[in-house]
C-alpha positions as CSV (number, residue, x, y, z in Angstrom):
1,M,58.8,-87.0,38.2
2,V,56.3,-87.3,35.5
3,M,53.5,-86.5,37.9
4,E,55.4,-83.6,39.2
5,T,56.0,-82.1,35.8
6,S,52.5,-82.7,34.9
7,T,51.3,-81.0,38.0
8,S,53.5,-78.0,37.5
9,N,52.5,-77.5,33.8
10,A,48.8,-78.0,34.3
11,P,48.1,-74.6,35.9
12,A,50.1,-72.8,33.1
13,R,47.5,-73.3,30.5
14,P,44.6,-71.7,32.2
15,S,46.8,-68.7,33.1
16,G,47.6,-68.0,29.5
17,H,44.0,-68.5,28.4
18,T,42.7,-66.2,31.1
19,T,45.1,-63.4,30.1
20,A,44.0,-63.7,26.4
21,T,40.3,-63.7,27.4
22,K,40.8,-60.7,29.6
23,H,42.6,-58.8,26.9
24,T,39.9,-59.6,24.4
25,H,37.2,-58.5,26.9
26,Q,39.0,-55.2,27.5
27,H,39.3,-54.6,23.8
28,G,35.6,-55.1,23.3
29,I,34.8,-52.7,26.1
30,L,37.1,-50.1,24.6
31,S,35.5,-50.4,21.2
32,F,32.0,-50.1,22.6
33,T,33.1,-47.0,24.7
34,S,34.6,-45.3,21.6
35,I,31.5,-45.9,19.5
36,T,29.3,-44.6,22.3
37,I,31.5,-41.4,22.6
38,I,31.3,-40.9,18.8
39,I,27.6,-41.3,18.7
40,I,27.0,-38.9,21.6
41,S,29.3,-36.4,20.0
42,V,27.5,-36.5,16.7
43,I,24.1,-36.2,18.4
44,S,25.4,-33.2,20.4
45,I,26.6,-31.5,17.3
46,L,23.3,-32.1,15.5
47,A,21.4,-30.9,18.5
48,L,23.5,-27.7,18.7
49,L,22.9,-27.0,14.9
50,L,19.2,-27.6,15.4
51,V,19.1,-25.1,18.3
52,L,21.0,-22.5,16.2
53,L,18.7,-23.0,13.3
54,L,15.6,-22.5,15.6
55,V,17.2,-19.3,17.1
56,V,17.8,-17.9,13.6
57,M,14.2,-18.7,12.4
58,F,12.7,-17.3,15.6
59,R,14.7,-14.0,15.1
60,R,13.6,-13.8,11.5
61,L,10.0,-14.3,12.4
62,K,10.2,-11.8,15.3
63,S,12.0,-9.1,13.4
64,P,9.2,-8.1,11.0
65,K,6.8,-7.7,13.9
66,R,9.2,-5.4,15.6
67,N,10.3,-3.4,12.6
68,S,7.7,-3.7,9.9
69,N,5.8,-0.6,10.8
70,C,9.0,1.6,11.1
71,K,11.1,1.0,8.0
72,D,10.8,0.4,4.3
73,I,10.6,-3.1,2.9
74,S,12.2,-2.1,-0.4
75,I,13.3,1.0,-2.4
76,I,11.7,2.2,-5.6
77,N,14.1,1.7,-8.5
78,N,12.8,4.7,-10.3
79,T,10.2,7.1,-8.9
80,N,9.0,8.0,-12.4
81,S,8.7,4.3,-13.5
82,S,5.2,3.0,-14.1
83,S,6.0,-0.5,-13.2
84,R,9.2,-0.8,-11.2
85,F,8.0,0.3,-7.8
86,I,8.0,-2.1,-4.9
87,A,6.2,-5.2,-6.1
88,H,4.8,-8.0,-4.1
89,T,5.2,-6.3,-0.8
90,T,3.7,-8.4,2.0
91,I,1.2,-6.7,4.3
92,N,0.0,-8.0,7.6
93,F,-2.6,-5.8,9.3
94,T,-2.5,-8.0,12.4
95,S,1.1,-6.9,13.1
96,S,0.0,-3.3,13.6
97,P,1.9,-1.8,16.5
98,D,0.5,-1.2,19.9
99,V,0.2,2.5,20.4
100,K,1.2,2.1,24.0
101,G,4.7,0.9,23.2
102,G,7.2,-0.3,20.7
103,C,7.2,1.1,17.2
104,L,4.7,3.9,17.7
105,Y,6.9,5.4,20.3
106,G,10.0,5.2,18.2
107,S,11.9,2.1,19.3
108,N,12.9,1.2,15.7
109,V,12.7,4.4,13.8
110,V,14.9,5.1,10.8
111,N,17.3,8.0,11.4
112,R,15.8,11.3,10.5
113,T,19.0,12.6,8.9
114,S,18.9,9.8,6.3
115,T,19.2,11.2,2.7
116,S,17.4,8.3,1.1
117,K,14.4,9.0,-1.0
118,H,12.3,6.9,1.4
119,R,13.8,7.6,4.8
120,G,11.4,5.5,6.7
121,V,8.4,6.7,8.8
122,Q,9.6,9.1,11.5
123,V,8.1,9.5,14.9
124,F,7.3,13.1,16.0
125,T,6.4,14.5,19.4
126,Y,3.3,16.7,19.7
127,K,5.5,19.6,20.6
128,E,7.4,19.3,17.3
129,L,4.2,19.4,15.4
130,D,2.8,22.2,17.5
131,I,5.8,24.3,16.5
132,A,5.6,23.2,12.8
133,T,2.0,24.4,12.5
134,D,2.3,27.5,14.7
135,S,0.2,25.9,17.4
136,F,-2.2,24.5,14.8
137,S,-3.1,27.9,13.6
138,E,-6.3,28.5,11.6
139,A,-4.0,30.3,9.1
140,N,-2.4,27.0,8.3
141,L,-5.6,25.0,8.0
142,I,-5.8,23.5,4.5
143,G,-8.5,20.9,4.7
144,H,-10.9,18.9,6.8
145,G,-13.0,15.8,6.6
146,R,-14.8,13.1,8.5
147,F,-11.7,11.9,10.4
148,G,-9.8,15.1,11.1
149,V,-8.3,18.4,10.0
150,V,-5.2,19.0,7.9
151,Y,-2.7,21.8,8.5
152,K,0.3,22.9,6.4
153,G,3.5,22.9,8.5
154,V,7.2,23.2,8.2
155,L,9.3,20.5,9.9
156,T,12.6,21.1,11.7
157,D,14.6,20.1,8.6
158,G,12.7,22.6,6.4
159,T,10.4,20.1,4.8
160,V,6.9,21.4,4.0
161,A,4.3,18.8,5.1
162,A,0.6,18.2,5.4
163,I,-0.2,17.4,9.0
164,K,-3.4,15.5,9.6
165,K,-4.8,15.8,13.1
166,R,-7.3,13.0,13.6
167,H,-10.5,13.4,15.7
168,R,-10.8,11.3,18.8
169,E,-13.1,8.5,17.6
170,G,-12.6,5.6,20.0
171,K,-11.7,2.1,18.6
172,Q,-12.7,2.8,15.0
173,G,-10.5,5.9,14.8
174,E,-7.6,4.1,16.5
175,R,-7.9,1.2,14.0
176,A,-7.9,3.6,11.1
177,F,-4.8,5.3,12.4
178,R,-3.0,2.0,12.9
179,I,-3.9,0.8,9.4
180,E,-2.7,4.0,7.7
181,V,0.6,3.9,9.6
182,D,1.1,0.2,8.9
183,L,0.1,0.3,5.3
184,L,1.9,3.5,4.1
185,S,5.1,2.8,6.0
186,R,5.5,-0.4,3.9
187,L,4.0,0.4,0.5
188,H,5.8,3.0,-1.7
189,S,4.7,4.1,-5.1
190,P,4.9,7.3,-7.1
191,Y,1.1,7.2,-7.2
192,L,0.5,7.1,-3.5
193,V,0.9,10.0,-1.1
194,E,4.0,9.4,1.0
195,L,3.7,9.1,4.8
196,L,6.5,11.0,6.4
197,G,5.7,10.2,10.0
198,Y,3.2,10.2,12.8
199,C,2.7,11.2,16.4
200,A,1.1,9.0,19.1
201,D,1.8,11.2,22.2
202,Q,-0.8,10.4,24.8
203,H,-4.3,10.8,23.2
204,H,-3.0,12.6,20.1
205,R,-3.1,10.7,16.8
206,I,-1.4,12.7,14.0
207,L,-0.2,11.7,10.6
208,I,2.4,13.7,8.6
209,F,2.3,13.4,4.8
210,Q,4.2,14.9,1.9
211,Y,2.6,18.3,0.9
212,M,0.6,18.3,-2.3
213,P,0.5,22.0,-3.4
214,N,-2.4,21.8,-5.8
215,G,-4.7,20.1,-3.2
216,A,-7.6,17.7,-3.9
217,L,-9.0,17.0,-7.4
218,Q,-12.5,17.9,-6.3
219,H,-11.4,21.6,-5.8
220,H,-10.3,21.7,-9.4
221,L,-13.4,20.0,-10.8
222,Y,-15.9,22.0,-8.7
223,N,-14.1,25.3,-8.5
224,S,-16.9,27.6,-7.4
225,N,-14.6,30.4,-6.2
226,K,-12.4,30.3,-9.3
227,Q,-9.3,29.6,-7.2
228,Y,-7.9,27.3,-9.8
229,P,-8.1,27.4,-13.7
230,P,-10.2,24.6,-15.3
231,L,-8.4,21.3,-15.9
232,D,-7.7,20.8,-19.6
233,W,-8.4,17.5,-21.3
234,G,-4.8,16.3,-21.3
235,T,-4.4,17.0,-17.6
236,R,-7.6,15.0,-16.9
237,L,-6.4,12.0,-18.8
238,R,-3.1,12.1,-17.0
239,I,-4.8,12.2,-13.7
240,A,-7.0,9.3,-14.8
241,L,-3.9,7.3,-15.6
242,D,-2.1,8.1,-12.4
243,C,-5.1,7.0,-10.3
244,A,-5.4,3.8,-12.4
245,R,-1.7,3.2,-11.7
246,A,-2.3,3.6,-8.0
247,L,-5.0,1.0,-7.9
248,E,-3.1,-1.3,-10.1
249,F,-0.2,-1.2,-7.6
250,L,-2.5,-1.9,-4.7
251,H,-4.4,-4.7,-6.4
252,E,-1.7,-6.4,-8.5
253,H,1.7,-5.6,-6.9
254,A,0.9,-5.9,-3.2
255,T,0.6,-9.3,-1.6
256,P,-2.0,-9.8,-0.5
257,S,-3.9,-7.2,-2.5
258,V,-5.1,-4.0,-0.8
259,I,-8.6,-2.6,-1.4
260,H,-8.7,1.1,-0.8
261,R,-12.5,1.2,-0.2
262,D,-12.8,5.0,-0.3
263,L,-11.4,6.2,-3.7
264,K,-13.0,9.6,-4.5
265,C,-12.0,13.0,-5.8
266,S,-11.3,14.4,-2.4
267,N,-8.8,11.6,-1.8
268,I,-6.9,12.3,-5.0
269,L,-4.3,14.9,-4.5
270,L,-2.3,16.9,-7.1
271,E,1.3,17.9,-7.1
272,H,2.6,21.2,-8.5
273,N,2.8,19.6,-12.0
274,Y,-0.7,18.2,-11.6
275,R,0.5,14.6,-11.2
276,A,-2.0,12.7,-9.1
277,K,-1.5,10.6,-6.0
278,V,-4.1,8.6,-4.0
279,S,-4.4,9.3,-0.3
280,D,-6.4,8.4,2.8
281,F,-6.0,4.7,3.6
282,G,-7.8,4.6,6.9
283,L,-10.6,2.4,5.5
284,A,-8.3,0.1,3.5
285,K,-8.7,-3.7,3.7
286,M,-6.6,-6.6,2.6
287,G,-8.0,-8.6,-0.3
288,S,-8.7,-12.3,0.0
289,D,-6.4,-15.1,-1.2
290,K,-9.5,-17.1,-2.2
291,I,-10.3,-17.8,-5.8
292,N,-13.1,-15.2,-6.0
293,G,-11.1,-12.8,-3.9
294,Q,-14.2,-11.9,-1.9
295,I,-14.4,-10.8,1.8
296,S,-17.3,-9.8,3.9
297,T,-17.1,-6.6,5.9
298,S,-19.2,-3.7,7.2
299,V,-20.2,-1.2,4.5
300,V,-18.2,2.0,4.8
301,G,-17.2,4.6,2.2
302,T,-18.9,7.5,0.4
303,T,-22.4,7.4,-1.1
304,G,-22.2,7.6,-4.9
305,Y,-18.9,5.8,-5.1
306,L,-19.9,2.4,-3.5
307,A,-20.2,-0.6,-5.8
308,P,-23.8,-1.9,-5.8
309,E,-22.9,-5.4,-4.6
310,Y,-20.7,-4.0,-1.8
311,A,-23.4,-1.5,-0.7
312,S,-26.1,-4.2,-0.6
313,T,-24.3,-7.2,0.8
314,G,-21.0,-6.1,2.3
315,K,-19.1,-8.4,-0.1
316,L,-15.9,-6.6,-1.0
317,T,-13.4,-7.3,-3.8
318,T,-10.9,-5.3,-5.8
319,K,-13.7,-4.8,-8.3
320,S,-15.3,-2.6,-5.7
321,D,-12.4,-0.2,-6.2
322,V,-12.8,-0.5,-9.9
323,Y,-16.4,0.8,-9.7
324,S,-15.2,3.8,-7.5
325,Y,-12.6,4.5,-10.1
326,G,-15.2,4.5,-12.8
327,V,-17.2,7.1,-10.9
328,V,-14.1,9.3,-10.7
329,L,-13.5,8.8,-14.4
330,L,-17.1,10.0,-15.1
331,Q,-16.5,13.1,-12.9
332,L,-13.4,13.9,-15.0
333,L,-15.5,13.4,-18.1
334,T,-18.6,15.3,-17.1
335,G,-17.6,17.7,-14.3
336,R,-20.6,16.4,-12.3
337,V,-20.8,15.1,-8.7
338,P,-21.9,11.5,-8.0
339,I,-25.1,12.5,-6.3
340,D,-26.8,15.8,-7.1
341,T,-30.4,16.2,-6.1
342,K,-30.6,19.7,-7.5
343,R,-30.5,18.3,-11.1
344,P,-33.6,17.3,-13.0
345,S,-35.3,14.0,-12.3
346,G,-33.4,11.1,-13.8
347,E,-30.1,12.9,-13.4
348,H,-29.6,12.8,-9.6
349,V,-27.3,9.8,-9.7
350,L,-24.3,10.2,-12.0
351,V,-23.8,6.5,-12.9
352,S,-27.5,5.8,-13.6
353,W,-27.7,8.9,-15.8
354,A,-24.4,8.3,-17.6
355,L,-24.3,4.6,-18.2
356,P,-26.9,4.3,-21.0
357,R,-25.3,7.3,-22.8
358,L,-21.6,6.2,-22.7
359,T,-22.0,3.9,-25.7
360,N,-23.8,6.5,-27.8
361,R,-21.3,8.7,-29.6
362,D,-23.6,11.7,-30.0
363,K,-24.9,11.5,-26.4
364,V,-21.3,11.2,-25.0
365,V,-20.4,14.5,-26.6
366,E,-23.4,16.1,-24.8
367,M,-22.2,14.8,-21.5
368,V,-18.7,16.4,-21.6
369,D,-17.9,19.0,-19.0
370,P,-18.7,22.5,-20.5
371,T,-15.6,24.0,-19.0
372,L,-13.5,22.1,-21.6
373,Q,-15.2,24.3,-24.2
374,G,-14.9,21.6,-26.9
375,Q,-11.1,21.3,-26.5
376,Y,-10.7,17.5,-26.7
377,S,-10.4,14.7,-29.2
378,K,-13.7,13.0,-30.0
379,K,-11.9,9.8,-30.7
380,D,-10.2,9.9,-27.2
381,L,-13.5,10.9,-25.7
382,V,-15.2,7.7,-27.1
383,Q,-12.4,5.5,-25.8
384,I,-12.5,7.1,-22.3
385,A,-16.3,6.7,-22.2
386,A,-16.0,3.0,-23.1
387,I,-13.5,2.5,-20.2
388,A,-15.8,4.3,-17.8
389,A,-18.8,2.2,-19.0
390,M,-16.9,-1.0,-18.2
391,C,-15.8,0.1,-14.8
392,V,-19.3,1.0,-13.6
393,Q,-21.0,-2.1,-14.7
394,P,-23.6,-3.3,-12.1
395,E,-22.1,-6.8,-12.2
396,A,-18.7,-7.0,-10.7
397,D,-17.6,-9.8,-13.0
398,Y,-18.0,-7.6,-16.0
399,R,-15.7,-4.9,-14.7
400,P,-12.1,-5.0,-15.9
401,L,-8.9,-5.4,-13.8
402,M,-7.0,-2.2,-13.1
403,T,-4.1,-3.5,-15.2
404,D,-6.4,-3.6,-18.2
405,V,-7.6,-0.1,-17.5
406,V,-4.0,1.1,-17.4
407,Q,-3.1,-0.6,-20.6
408,S,-6.1,0.9,-22.3
409,L,-5.2,4.5,-21.1
410,I,-1.5,4.4,-21.9
411,P,-1.9,4.7,-25.7
412,V,-4.5,7.4,-25.4
413,V,-2.2,9.5,-23.2
414,K,0.8,8.8,-25.4
415,N,-1.0,9.9,-28.5
416,L,-2.3,13.0,-26.8
417,F,1.2,13.9,-25.6
418,S,2.5,13.5,-29.2
419,A,-0.2,15.8,-30.5
420,V,0.4,18.4,-27.7
421,S,4.2,18.3,-28.3
422,S,3.7,19.2,-31.9
423,S,1.3,22.1,-31.0
424,G,3.5,23.3,-28.2
425,S,0.6,24.4,-25.9
426,S,-1.3,23.3,-22.8
427,R,-0.4,22.9,-19.2
428,F,-0.5,19.1,-19.9
429,Q,2.7,19.4,-21.9
430,Q,4.6,20.9,-18.9
431,H,4.4,17.9,-16.7
432,M,4.3,15.2,-19.4
433,S,7.7,16.0,-20.9
434,S,9.7,14.2,-18.2
435,S,7.2,11.5,-17.3
436,R,7.0,7.8,-18.2
437,Y,3.9,5.8,-19.0
């Protein structure tokens, strides 16, 4: 009996033990499976977020390449402001559009009916421009230069425009066209001529600019046919300040800086109120991010305006533009051209003749443009001569920044405006009354 009980009870123990062990084993498996599922879920969510982040970053990187040449980066807060125009605008010349597709054929063009001050660069067909200029009639021809001819035209919305038809020049002309479209579609300042649009139909390369009714500065300084009245002293100083503002904007407010490389009187255009704007950016170059800001490039530009270090070595900096500006300032001061072989020996080159005289008060007076007929302030004359002397220094390091030039000119122009306001005369007063410095 005892043996029987014992025999019957003996198997019971292992059975209970086996069940408990099995339950524990299943519980362990369940816990491991749950943890695995949670880990996989977390990893999946993180991977999804990473993919979404990469997609967003890719689109943001891709978007400027597609649209940068066709719409404005920013809007000028005040077109009459001296310092509130688009600052720190990023320029990338390598993103210039392919003329066989994309932006140059209008894939991302801002609507022409926009009423914004800066509507974006528009794309025109050759037929539209042919109609606007009356088949590029000689009667509408208003200028010509190395890279093309300029016609006055009326666009379909009634806007009067200057239409620049570029010569066919191969790769160099193509590059200049791309640079000008790329640059002026992104930089906006009241001191730069506004690009309204362009045409890249087939082999045609045409730029459409705002119309500047008083033409180029050179026509006013060297007015052989008496088409324009002589520029008075106040107007000349205002033009000098406007040009300084334009270069200050390019050098100090664009990132990276932009070097114009071809600043001269024929590239300075005047509005109806004689406010000046800088034009023609086909030779422009980006400045360097290096400490000395120097880049090496082929020498291009106009003889008489080229900085000596750039002309001799091809080393280009923003100070090269400062030198060109100094030459323009000398032209406003003296009424002479940069190179004139018809003058007596020693006076052929404007800078070489003027530089030793600019610091001598008596000799400065002798240098002044005779068309001014003595109508200027001698004190202001001495100050302008000192600024010009600094700008055309043979050593680039001794030339000032354009910001310094602007700050030096502002009080001179302000004081002159105050004097003109009290006297109530001069064309200068007409366009200064509503302007800011």
